[in-house]
C-alpha positions in Angstrom: -29.8 100.6 -61.3 -27.4 97.8 -62.2 -27.1 96.8 -58.6 -30.9 96.7 -58.3 -31.2 94.5 -61.3 -28.7 92.1 -59.9 -30.5 91.9 -56.5 -33.9 91.4 -58.3 -32.4 88.5 -60.4 -31.0 87.0 -57.2 -34.3 87.1 -55.5 -36.1 85.6 -58.5 -33.4 82.8 -58.6 -34.1 82.0 -54.9 -37.8 82.0 -55.5 -37.4 79.6 -58.4 -35.3 77.3 -56.2 -38.0 77.2 -53.6 -40.5 76.4 -56.3 -38.4 73.5 -57.6 -37.9 72.2 -54.0 -41.7 72.3 -53.5 -42.3 70.5 -56.7 -39.8 67.8 -55.9 -41.5 67.3 -52.5 -44.8 66.9 -54.2 -43.3 64.4 -56.7 -41.8 62.3 -53.8 -45.1 62.4 -51.9 -46.9 61.2 -55.0 -44.4 58.4 -55.5 -44.8 57.3 -51.8 -48.6 57.2 -52.3 -48.2 55.1 -55.5 -45.9 52.7 -53.7 -48.4 52.3 -50.8 -51.2 51.6 -53.2 -49.1 49.0 -55.0 -48.2 47.3 -51.6 -51.8 47.1 -50.6 -52.8 45.7 -54.0 -50.1 43.1 -53.8 -51.0 42.2 -50.2 -54.7 41.7 -51.2 -53.7 39.6 -54.2 -51.4 37.3 -52.3 -54.0 36.9 -49.5 -56.7 36.0 -52.1 -54.4 33.5 -53.8 -53.5 31.9 -50.5 -57.1 31.7 -49.5 -58.1 30.2 -52.8 -55.2 27.7 -52.6 -56.1 26.6 -49.1 -59.8 26.2 -50.1 -58.8 24.1 -53.1 -56.5 21.9 -51.0 -59.2 21.5 -48.4 -61.8 20.5 -51.0 -59.3 18.2 -52.7 -58.5 16.4 -49.5 -62.1 16.1 -48.5 -62.9 14.6 -51.9 -60.0 12.2 -51.7 -60.8 11.1 -48.2 -64.6 10.8 -48.6 -64.5 7.3 -50.1 -62.1 6.0 -47.4 -64.2 7.6 -44.6 -67.4 6.2 -46.1 -65.8 2.7 -46.3 -64.5 2.8 -42.8 -67.9 4.1 -41.5 -69.7 1.3 -43.3 -67.3 -1.4 -42.0 -67.6 -0.1 -38.4 -71.4 0.0 -38.7 -71.6 -3.5 -40.1 -69.4 -4.9 -37.3 -71.6 -3.1 -34.7 -74.8 -4.5 -36.2 -73.4 -8.0 -36.2 -72.3 -7.8 -32.6 -76.0 -7.1 -31.7 -77.3 -10.2 -33.6 -77.7 -13.8 -32.5 -78.1 -16.8 -34.8 -80.2 -19.8 -33.9 -79.3 -23.1 -35.6 -81.3 -26.3 -35.6 -85.0 -25.1 -35.4 -87.3 -26.8 -37.9 -88.7 -24.4 -40.5 -92.4 -24.4 -41.1 -94.9 -22.3 -43.2 -96.6 -19.4 -41.4 -94.3 -19.7 -38.4 -94.2 -17.1 -35.7 -90.6 -16.3 -35.5 -90.7 -13.7 -32.7 -92.7 -16.2 -30.6 -90.2 -19.0 -31.4 -87.2 -16.8 -30.5 -88.8 -15.7 -27.2 -89.6 -19.3 -26.3 -85.9 -20.2 -26.8 -84.7 -17.3 -24.7 -87.1 -18.3 -21.9 -85.5 -21.7 -22.0 -82.2 -20.1 -20.9 -84.0 -17.8 -18.4 -83.7 -14.6 -20.5 -86.4 -12.1 -21.5 -84.6 -9.4 -23.6 -86.4 -7.2 -26.1 -86.1 -9.0 -29.5 -86.1 -7.2 -32.9 -85.9 -8.1 -36.6 -86.5 -11.9 -36.5 -85.9 -13.6 -39.8 -84.7 -16.7 -41.5 -81.3 -16.3 -43.2 -80.4 -17.4 -46.7 -82.5 -18.6 -49.7 -85.1 -21.3 -49.0 -84.1 -24.8 -50.2 -85.8 -28.1 -50.1 -84.6 -30.2 -47.2 -82.5 -27.5 -45.7 -83.2 -25.7 -42.4 -82.3 -22.1 -42.5 -81.0 -20.4 -39.3 -82.9 -17.7 -37.6 -81.3 -14.3 -37.0 -82.6 -11.8 -34.4 -81.3 -8.5 -32.9 -80.9 -7.5 -29.3 -80.4 -4.1 -27.7 -76.6 -4.2 -27.3 -73.6 -6.5 -27.3 -73.7 -7.0 -23.5 -77.1 -8.6 -23.8 -75.9 -10.7 -26.7 -72.9 -11.9 -24.6 -75.2 -12.8 -21.7 -77.5 -14.8 -23.9 -74.6 -16.7 -25.6 -73.0 -17.5 -22.2 -76.2 -19.1 -21.1 -77.0 -20.9 -24.3 -75.6 -24.2 -23.0 -78.8 -24.4 -20.8 -80.7 -25.4 -24.0 -79.2 -28.9 -23.6 -81.5 -29.4 -20.6 -84.6 -28.2 -22.5 -86.8 -30.9 -24.2 -86.6 -30.7 -28.0 -83.7 -28.2 -28.0 -80.7 -30.6 -27.6 -79.6 -29.9 -31.2 -80.5 -26.1 -31.1 -77.5 -23.8 -30.8 -77.2 -20.0 -30.3 -74.2 -18.4 -32.0 -72.8 -15.0 -32.8 -73.5 -13.5 -36.2 -70.3 -14.3 -38.0 -69.1 -13.4 -41.5 -68.1 -16.2 -43.9 -64.4 -15.7 -43.0 -65.1 -15.8 -39.3 -67.2 -19.0 -39.7 -64.4 -20.7 -41.6 -61.8 -19.6 -39.1 -63.9 -20.7 -36.2 -64.5 -24.1 -37.8 -60.7 -24.6 -38.2 -60.1 -23.5 -34.7 -62.7 -25.9 -33.3 -61.3 -28.8 -35.3 -57.8 -28.1 -34.1 -59.0 -27.9 -30.5 -60.8 -31.2 -30.8 -57.8 -32.8 -32.3 -55.5 -31.5 -29.5 -57.8 -32.1 -26.6 -59.7 -35.1 -28.0 -62.7 -34.0 -26.1 -66.0 -32.1 -26.7 -66.7 -28.6 -25.6 -67.7 -28.2 -22.0 -69.4 -24.9 -22.8 -69.9 -24.5 -26.6 -71.4 -21.0 -26.4 -68.6 -19.6 -24.3 -65.9 -21.0 -26.6 -67.7 -19.7 -29.7 -68.0 -16.2 -28.3 -64.4 -16.1 -27.1 -63.1 -17.3 -30.5 -65.2 -14.7 -32.4 -64.0 -11.9 -30.2 -60.4 -12.9 -30.7 -60.9 -13.1 -34.5 -62.5 -9.6 -34.6 -59.7 -8.1 -32.4 -57.1 -9.7 -34.6 -58.7 -8.3 -37.8 -58.9 -4.8 -36.2 
């Protein structure tokens, strides 16, 4: 009987050890699951924070660059519009004048028939002052062609004092005037082809400013 009791106790001890090992395995498994859940949660949190940061930086950069981009776009657009304009100086201003007809007549005088748009007098009306006429052509190549042939107006009756010029800014007009005066002083002669010289000087000024 004593031997049986010892054997029974030994079996119960072994059984208890198996139970403990099983419980330990379950505890370790549970801990692994908890660690995996924590890893996934941290991964999701970090990803969300990175996405939010990237979005905030993108919006911030876009907001910061918007005024600069807008300014550049406006400047480029303004230059492009000016390059398609032509200014006529020296035409007498009258009431109820037909500007499109006047402009087309001038262009016929240099053997050109381009499509003309947006004819208008430039500047405020003043007593005794003749305002120039501004008009727009299809593209800068047509403008260049018209300016190159503007010297032909010298041979047209009543147009000896009429000049076709590029649409310059105030700074460009000042720079061109100084350039013309310097050239006159150096060469001591008049232009052989005023329109060619004006166009070339304007192109150099704009390239220099760019």
